[in-house]
C-alpha positions as CSV (number, residue, x, y, z in Angstrom):
1,X,87.8,83.7,106.6
2,X,89.6,86.9,106.0
3,X,89.4,89.4,108.8
4,X,87.6,92.7,108.3
5,X,90.7,94.6,109.1
6,X,92.9,92.7,106.7
7,X,90.4,93.0,103.9
8,X,90.0,96.7,104.5
9,X,93.8,97.2,104.3
10,X,94.2,95.2,101.2
11,X,91.3,97.0,99.4
12,X,92.8,100.3,100.4
13,X,96.1,99.3,98.9
14,X,94.5,98.0,95.7
15,X,92.3,101.0,95.3
16,X,95.3,103.4,95.7
17,X,97.4,101.6,93.1
18,X,94.5,101.2,90.6
19,X,93.7,104.9,91.0
20,X,97.3,105.9,90.2
21,X,98.5,104.2,87.1
22,X,100.7,107.1,86.1
23,X,102.3,107.1,89.6
24,X,103.0,103.4,89.4
25,X,104.8,103.8,86.1
26,X,106.7,106.9,87.1
27,X,108.9,105.0,89.6
28,X,110.8,103.3,86.8
29,X,111.1,106.3,84.5
30,X,112.0,109.2,86.9
31,X,113.3,109.5,90.4
32,X,110.8,109.0,93.2
33,X,109.2,112.2,94.4
34,X,108.1,113.4,97.8
35,X,104.4,113.4,98.0
36,X,104.1,110.7,95.4
37,X,106.3,107.6,95.8
38,X,107.1,108.6,99.4
39,X,105.9,111.0,102.0
40,X,107.5,112.9,104.9
41,X,106.2,111.9,108.4
42,X,104.2,114.6,110.1
43,X,106.3,114.0,113.2
44,X,109.8,112.7,112.3
45,X,111.1,110.2,114.8
46,X,114.6,109.9,116.4
47,X,116.8,107.1,115.2
48,X,119.7,105.2,116.8
49,X,123.1,106.7,116.6
50,X,124.9,104.8,113.8
51,X,127.2,105.2,110.8
52,X,124.5,103.5,108.9
53,X,121.0,104.6,107.8
54,X,118.0,103.2,109.6
55,X,115.1,101.6,107.7
56,X,112.1,100.2,109.7
57,X,109.7,97.8,108.1
58,X,106.2,97.7,109.7
59,X,104.6,94.4,108.7
60,X,101.9,91.9,109.6
61,X,102.1,88.1,109.3
62,X,98.5,88.1,108.3
63,X,99.0,90.5,105.4
64,X,99.5,89.3,101.8
65,X,101.4,92.4,100.8
66,X,103.8,92.1,103.7
67,X,104.4,88.5,102.7
68,X,105.0,89.6,99.1
69,X,107.6,92.1,100.2
70,X,109.5,89.7,102.4
71,X,111.8,88.1,99.7
72,X,112.6,91.5,98.0
73,X,113.2,93.0,101.4
74,X,115.6,90.3,102.5
75,X,117.5,90.7,99.2
76,X,117.5,94.5,99.6
77,X,118.8,94.3,103.2
78,X,121.6,91.9,102.1
79,X,122.6,94.2,99.3
80,X,122.7,97.2,101.6
81,X,124.1,95.5,104.6
82,X,127.1,97.8,104.7
83,X,125.1,101.1,104.9
84,X,121.6,100.3,106.2
85,X,120.3,99.0,109.6
86,X,117.0,97.2,108.9
87,X,114.6,96.8,111.8
88,X,111.2,95.1,111.6
89,X,108.2,96.0,113.7
90,X,105.2,93.6,113.8
91,X,101.7,95.0,113.5
92,X,99.8,95.9,116.7
93,X,96.8,98.2,116.3
94,X,95.7,99.0,119.8
95,X,92.0,98.9,120.3
96,X,91.3,96.9,117.1
97,X,89.5,93.6,117.1
98,X,92.7,92.0,115.9
99,X,94.9,93.3,118.8
100,X,95.0,90.1,120.8
101,X,96.0,88.0,117.8
102,X,98.5,90.6,116.7
103,X,100.2,90.7,120.1
104,X,100.5,86.9,119.9
105,X,102.1,87.1,116.5
106,X,104.3,89.9,117.5
107,X,105.5,87.8,120.5
108,X,106.4,85.0,118.0
109,X,108.4,87.5,115.9
110,X,110.3,88.9,118.9
111,X,111.1,85.4,120.1
112,X,112.6,84.5,116.7
113,X,114.5,87.8,116.8
114,X,115.9,87.1,120.3
115,X,117.0,83.6,119.1
116,X,118.6,85.0,115.9
117,X,116.2,83.1,113.7
118,X,114.4,85.8,111.8
119,X,116.3,85.5,108.6
120,X,115.9,81.7,108.6
121,X,112.2,81.5,109.7
122,X,110.5,84.8,108.7
123,X,109.2,83.5,105.4
124,X,108.0,80.3,107.1
125,X,106.1,82.3,109.7
126,X,104.4,84.2,106.9
127,X,103.4,80.9,105.2
128,X,102.1,79.5,108.5
129,X,99.9,82.5,109.4
130,X,98.8,84.0,106.1
131,X,98.9,81.2,103.6
132,X,98.0,78.3,105.9
133,X,95.9,80.3,108.4
134,X,97.7,78.6,111.3
135,X,97.2,79.8,114.8
136,X,100.5,80.9,116.4
137,X,99.0,83.4,118.9
138,X,99.7,81.5,122.1
139,X,102.8,80.1,123.7
140,X,101.8,76.5,123.0
141,X,100.8,77.0,119.4
142,X,103.8,79.1,118.6
143,X,106.1,76.6,120.3
144,X,104.5,73.7,118.4
145,X,105.1,75.5,115.2
146,X,108.7,76.5,116.1
147,X,109.6,72.9,117.1
148,X,108.4,71.7,113.7
149,X,110.9,74.2,112.2
150,X,113.7,72.6,114.1
151,X,113.9,75.1,117.0
152,X,114.8,73.8,120.5
153,X,111.6,73.8,122.6
154,X,113.2,74.9,125.9
155,X,115.1,77.8,124.2
156,X,112.0,78.9,122.4
157,X,109.9,79.0,125.6
158,X,112.5,80.8,127.6
159,X,112.8,83.5,124.9
160,X,109.0,83.7,124.5
161,X,108.6,84.3,128.2
162,X,111.5,86.8,128.6
163,X,111.0,90.3,129.8
164,X,112.8,91.6,126.7
165,X,110.2,89.9,124.5
166,X,107.3,91.3,126.4
167,X,108.8,94.8,126.4
168,X,109.4,94.6,122.7
169,X,105.7,93.7,122.0
170,X,104.5,96.7,124.0
171,X,107.0,98.9,122.2
172,X,105.7,97.7,118.8
173,X,102.2,98.9,119.7
174,X,103.6,102.3,120.7
175,X,105.6,102.6,117.5
176,X,102.6,102.1,115.3
177,X,101.0,105.1,117.0
178,X,104.2,107.2,116.9
179,X,104.8,106.6,113.2
180,X,101.2,107.0,112.2
181,X,101.1,103.6,110.4
182,X,97.9,103.1,108.4
183,X,99.0,100.7,105.6
184,X,101.1,97.5,105.5
185,X,103.8,97.0,104.7
186,X,105.3,100.4,105.3
187,X,109.0,101.2,105.4
188,X,110.3,104.3,107.1
189,X,113.8,105.6,106.3
190,X,115.8,107.5,108.9
191,X,112.7,108.3,110.9
192,X,111.5,110.8,108.4
193,X,110.3,109.4,105.1
194,X,108.0,106.5,104.5
195,X,106.8,104.5,101.5
196,X,104.2,101.8,101.0
197,X,102.6,99.8,98.2
198,X,100.1,102.6,97.6
199,X,102.8,105.3,97.5
200,X,105.4,103.4,95.5
201,X,103.0,102.0,93.0
202,X,103.1,98.4,94.2
203,X,105.1,96.2,96.5
204,X,107.6,95.4,93.7
205,X,108.4,99.1,93.4
206,X,109.2,99.7,97.1
207,X,112.9,98.7,97.0
208,X,113.7,101.3,94.4
209,X,112.0,104.0,96.4
210,X,113.9,102.8,99.5
211,X,117.2,103.0,97.6
212,X,116.4,106.5,96.7
213,X,115.6,107.5,100.3
214,X,118.7,105.9,101.6
215,X,120.9,107.7,99.0
216,X,119.1,110.9,99.6
217,X,119.6,110.7,103.3
218,X,123.3,109.8,103.0
219,X,123.9,112.7,100.6
220,X,122.2,115.2,103.0
221,X,123.6,113.9,106.2
222,X,126.5,111.6,105.6
223,X,127.4,111.2,109.3
224,X,124.6,113.1,111.2
225,X,122.5,110.8,113.2
226,X,120.2,111.4,116.1
227,X,120.3,109.4,119.3
228,X,117.4,107.7,121.2
């Protein structure tokens, strides 16, 4: 059964897109505009010092739109590998009825990240959670799933239990608050601008908006980067 939170999120996205047919079509006919296809964060966030522009994707394994963005996002990140640092942050809404499950899924994600397996297994994790409604929210269930994907059991458990993984999960929860995330997926570029399916006019329109934001940032500040 679909969760209340997931259903609410997807209905909000669908309603936003349905209510804005002109906006949805505008992305392909004119440059994305602030306040329409993307918005400025109320409180811009610092980014890592780098010669490349930072893009952060906020996602949830249990979200169909996040799953839909995964393949285009991977292709976009590969195409922009030379000038964009892509980070992913798994969903944790503190105080929600989904928080325990979200923390378990986030722990799976950061374990894969620690093992360098995100690119290989991210799509499989979406299929397991969203498509197959598979439980991967505990160490044993996550390990069982990972082993079936060909991951070494001992290495997975060690990464799953690591302090770095636990810290990353807690930081993900804090980042959702700091960035004011209320829709998934959301992509934030250089700590200042964000886009989402509702803003962009659909998941398929997001990469074009992201390209615009990266180019805009590089034109404005070709080497100026803030430091954590």
